[in-house]
C-alpha positions as CSV (number, residue, x, y, z in Angstrom):
1,L,2.7,-38.9,-61.5
2,K,-0.1,-38.6,-63.9
3,E,-3.6,-36.9,-63.5
4,V,-6.3,-38.0,-65.4
5,P,-9.7,-36.8,-65.6
6,E,-12.2,-38.5,-62.7
7,T,-15.5,-37.9,-64.6
8,K,-14.0,-39.7,-67.9
9,Y,-12.1,-42.7,-66.3
10,L,-12.9,-45.6,-63.6
11,Q,-16.8,-44.7,-64.4
12,P,-19.7,-48.0,-64.0
13,Y,-20.9,-49.2,-67.2
14,M,-22.8,-52.7,-68.0
15,H,-23.9,-53.7,-70.8
16,Y,-25.7,-56.8,-71.6
17,T,-27.5,-59.0,-73.9
18,Y,-31.2,-60.4,-73.3
19,K,-33.5,-63.2,-74.2
20,I,-36.1,-62.2,-76.8
21,G,-39.4,-62.1,-76.0
22,E,-38.7,-63.2,-72.2
23,G,-36.0,-60.3,-71.3
24,D,-33.9,-62.8,-69.6
25,I,-30.4,-61.2,-69.0
26,A,-27.9,-63.8,-71.4
27,D,-24.8,-62.0,-70.8
28,G,-23.5,-59.5,-69.2
29,W,-20.3,-57.4,-68.8
30,L,-18.9,-54.9,-66.2
31,I,-16.8,-52.1,-68.3
32,S,-14.6,-49.3,-67.7
33,D,-11.8,-47.4,-69.4
34,V,-8.4,-46.7,-68.8
35,D,-6.2,-44.5,-70.7
36,D,-3.0,-46.0,-71.5
37,L,-1.3,-49.5,-71.1
38,N,0.8,-48.4,-68.3
39,Y,-1.1,-50.2,-65.6
40,Q,0.0,-53.7,-63.7
41,E,-3.8,-54.6,-63.5
42,T,-7.2,-53.1,-64.0
43,G,-10.3,-54.4,-62.5
44,F,-14.0,-54.0,-60.3
45,I,-14.1,-54.9,-56.6
46,I,-17.4,-57.0,-56.4
47,T,-16.9,-58.5,-53.0
48,S,-13.5,-59.7,-53.7
49,E,-10.9,-58.7,-56.4
50,N,-12.0,-59.7,-60.1
51,E,-9.1,-58.6,-62.7
52,A,-10.5,-57.1,-65.7
53,K,-9.2,-57.7,-69.3
54,V,-8.0,-54.8,-71.6
55,C,-9.2,-54.1,-74.8
56,Q,-9.2,-51.4,-77.7
57,S,-12.8,-52.3,-78.4
58,L,-15.3,-55.1,-77.4
59,S,-17.4,-56.7,-80.2
60,V,-21.1,-57.8,-78.8
61,T,-23.8,-59.6,-80.4
62,N,-27.4,-58.5,-79.7
63,S,-29.4,-61.8,-79.0
64,K,-32.3,-59.7,-79.7
65,N,-31.7,-59.0,-83.7
66,G,-28.4,-60.6,-84.1
67,N,-26.6,-57.4,-84.7
68,T,-22.8,-56.7,-83.6
69,V,-21.9,-53.4,-81.1
70,R,-18.4,-52.4,-81.2
71,L,-17.9,-50.8,-77.8
72,T,-14.5,-48.3,-77.5
73,A,-13.8,-45.9,-74.8
74,K,-14.8,-43.0,-76.7
75,R,-18.3,-44.6,-77.7
76,V,-19.1,-45.5,-74.0
77,F,-17.3,-42.7,-71.9
78,T,-16.1,-40.3,-74.5
79,A,-12.8,-40.8,-73.4
80,E,-9.8,-41.6,-75.5
81,G,-8.1,-44.9,-74.2
82,F,-8.9,-48.4,-74.1
83,L,-11.8,-50.4,-72.1
84,T,-11.3,-52.9,-69.5
85,Y,-14.5,-55.6,-69.1
86,L,-15.3,-58.5,-67.0
87,T,-17.5,-61.1,-68.1
88,V,-20.4,-61.1,-64.8
89,I,-23.2,-62.8,-66.7
90,K,-22.6,-66.0,-68.9
91,D,-25.4,-68.0,-70.6
92,Y,-28.1,-66.7,-68.2
93,A,-26.5,-67.1,-64.9
94,P,-24.1,-65.2,-62.8
95,I,-20.5,-66.5,-62.8
96,A,-19.9,-67.8,-59.2
97,D,-16.2,-66.8,-59.1
98,T,-16.9,-63.0,-59.6
99,A,-19.4,-62.7,-56.9
100,F,-21.6,-60.8,-59.3
101,A,-25.5,-61.1,-58.0
102,A,-28.3,-59.2,-56.9
103,N,-27.5,-57.1,-54.2
104,C,-23.6,-56.3,-54.8
105,T,-21.5,-53.1,-54.8
106,V,-19.3,-52.7,-57.8
107,L,-16.0,-50.3,-57.7
108,E,-13.3,-50.2,-60.7
109,Y,-9.7,-49.9,-60.3
110,W,-6.2,-49.6,-61.6
111,V,-3.1,-51.1,-60.1
112,T,-0.2,-48.5,-61.4
113,P,3.1,-49.4,-62.7
114,D,4.5,-48.6,-59.0
115,G,2.0,-50.8,-57.0
116,L,-0.6,-48.4,-55.9
117,I,-4.6,-48.9,-56.2
118,V,-6.5,-46.4,-57.5
119,T,-10.0,-46.5,-56.9
120,G,-12.7,-44.3,-59.2
121,I,-15.2,-42.0,-57.2
122,M,-18.3,-43.8,-58.3
123,Q,-19.7,-47.0,-56.9
124,R,-22.7,-48.7,-58.5
125,D,-24.9,-50.9,-56.2
126,F,-27.2,-53.4,-58.0
127,G,-30.5,-54.6,-56.7
128,A,-32.2,-57.3,-58.6
129,I,-31.3,-58.0,-62.1
130,D,-33.2,-60.8,-63.3
131,S,-34.4,-59.0,-66.8
132,Y,-33.5,-56.0,-69.3
133,N,-36.9,-54.6,-67.7
134,T,-35.4,-54.2,-64.0
135,I,-31.8,-53.4,-64.7
136,A,-32.0,-50.0,-64.9
137,S,-34.0,-49.7,-62.0
138,A,-32.0,-51.8,-59.8
139,A,-28.9,-50.1,-60.5
140,S,-28.0,-47.1,-58.5
141,D,-24.7,-44.6,-58.6
142,T,-23.0,-43.3,-55.5
143,K,-20.1,-40.5,-55.8
144,I,-17.6,-41.7,-53.1
145,P,-13.6,-40.6,-52.9
146,S,-10.7,-42.4,-54.9
147,T,-8.9,-44.2,-52.6
148,I,-5.0,-44.6,-53.4
149,K,-3.6,-47.7,-51.5
150,V,-0.3,-49.9,-51.7
151,F,-1.2,-53.0,-53.8
152,G,-0.9,-56.0,-51.4
153,D,0.0,-54.6,-48.3
154,S,-0.9,-56.1,-44.9
155,E,-4.5,-55.0,-45.1
156,G,-5.0,-57.3,-48.1
157,G,-4.6,-55.4,-51.1
158,L,-7.9,-54.5,-52.5
159,P,-10.1,-52.1,-50.4
160,V,-13.4,-54.7,-50.6
161,D,-16.0,-52.4,-48.5
162,P,-16.0,-49.5,-50.6
């Protein structure tokens, strides 16, 4: 059994780049963090399971000025550990198999070594996300109870309706 601070892990964050002059979102990533590498899986519940990739840092090139930003768990969440990320927008369009789109809800999760799914305490709802001018107003966070469930159980594994 291990406890991690609920206010530092499994928190919502979205990083994106946008087209100069027009503000169209070029690429976007859902990002969360994990305290160590002792998990079977990390990911994001959108409308279906979306397994994330785990890394120590994520370098993103800003489409506005070409500068590269290095994101770490410490920089984004002020937490020690690793980032988990899922690319949800690529080349100005949502990636279809992630189910990420306007009017969706995102919730972060981990699968522990013993097969339990643990969800975060903050879900993020997205409305219209057509440009960088609207993305901040289109996202709202709602505090919810964390859930623990058996991964792959008879109820379908992940809780898809947070």
